[in-house]
C-alpha positions in Angstrom: -284.2 -78.1 -6.8 -283.9 -80.8 -8.9 -281.1 -82.3 -6.0 -283.8 -82.2 -3.5 -286.5 -83.7 -5.6 -284.5 -86.7 -6.1 -284.3 -87.2 -2.9 -287.7 -86.5 -1.8 -288.6 -89.2 -4.5 -286.2 -92.1 -2.9 -287.9 -91.0 0.5 -291.2 -91.3 -1.0 -289.9 -95.1 -1.5 -289.6 -96.0 2.2 -291.8 -98.8 3.6 -292.9 -99.3 7.2 -288.6 -99.3 8.9 -287.9 -95.9 7.2 -285.6 -94.6 9.9 -282.3 -95.4 8.7 -283.1 -94.1 5.2 -285.0 -91.0 7.1 -281.9 -90.6 8.9 -279.3 -90.7 5.3 -281.7 -88.4 3.6 -281.4 -85.9 6.1 -277.0 -86.1 6.2 -277.5 -85.6 2.0 -279.5 -82.3 2.8 -277.6 -81.5 5.1 -274.8 -81.7 2.9 -276.5 -80.1 0.1 -276.9 -77.0 2.1 -273.3 -76.5 3.4 -272.5 -77.0 -0.5 -275.2 -74.2 -1.4 -273.7 -72.2 1.5 -270.6 -72.5 0.7 -271.0 -71.2 -2.9 -271.6 -74.5 -5.0 -274.8 -73.3 -7.2 -277.7 -75.8 -6.7 -278.6 -75.9 -10.2 -275.0 -77.7 -11.1 -275.3 -80.0 -8.6 -276.8 -83.7 -9.8 -277.6 -86.6 -7.5 -277.5 -90.5 -8.8 -278.2 -92.9 -6.4 -276.7 -95.7 -9.2 -273.3 -94.1 -9.2 -271.1 -96.3 -7.5 -267.6 -97.2 -7.3 -265.8 -100.6 -8.0 -263.1 -100.4 -4.8 -265.0 -101.8 -2.0 -263.0 -99.7 0.8 -266.2 -96.9 0.2 -268.7 -96.8 2.6 -270.4 -93.7 2.3 -271.1 -90.9 -0.4 -269.5 -90.5 -3.6 -268.7 -87.6 -5.3 -267.4 -86.6 -8.5 -266.6 -82.8 -10.2 -267.1 -82.7 -13.8 -266.4 -79.8 -16.2 -268.6 -79.6 -19.5 -265.5 -78.4 -21.7 -263.9 -82.2 -20.5 -267.3 -84.1 -21.5 -269.2 -86.8 -19.4 -266.6 -89.6 -19.0 -263.9 -87.6 -17.9 -263.7 -85.8 -14.4 -261.4 -83.3 -12.8 -261.7 -85.1 -9.1 -263.1 -88.1 -7.7 -263.2 -89.2 -4.4 -265.6 -90.4 -1.2 -266.1 -91.4 2.5 -264.6 -94.6 3.9 -265.0 -94.4 7.4 -264.7 -98.2 7.7 -261.0 -98.4 6.6 -258.9 -97.0 9.2 -260.6 -100.0 11.4 -260.0 -102.5 9.0 -256.7 -101.4 8.5 -256.2 -101.8 12.3 -256.8 -98.2 13.9 -257.8 -98.6 17.2 -260.0 -95.5 17.4 -263.2 -94.6 15.3 -262.4 -91.9 12.8 -264.5 -90.9 9.9 -261.8 -90.6 6.5 -262.9 -89.0 3.3 -260.3 -88.7 0.6 -260.5 -87.9 -3.5 -257.9 -87.7 -6.3 -257.5 -84.4 -8.4 -256.5 -84.8 -11.8 -253.9 -81.9 -11.9 -253.3 -82.0 -16.3 -257.5 -81.9 -16.5 -258.1 -79.3 -14.2 -255.2 -77.0 -15.3 -254.7 -78.0 -18.9 -258.1 -78.1 -20.0 -258.5 -81.8 -20.3 -254.8 -82.7 -21.4 -253.4 -86.5 -19.8 
């Protein structure tokens, strides 16, 4: 499993104060297991520790959904977690948040804009 191997490599970098990293890696392993249980083929999942967004409100994992027919630079959908955003906007109760954007023209018309 390529994603598990990548997580193992990241975890091997941990120093003596590894508990936070171990917890984050365990969260990723649970997410991957859930996606596989839901029918996502593990061989199609790529973990990229350098992947990021220029939007400051994302504070958790990020994702993109890609199609080989569209090429590497044209995701069909993209999103992530932004659990801290509701509080920054004035929410008084702690809540999780996740969102994504889907490009219908790409999803349904083979990549047309």
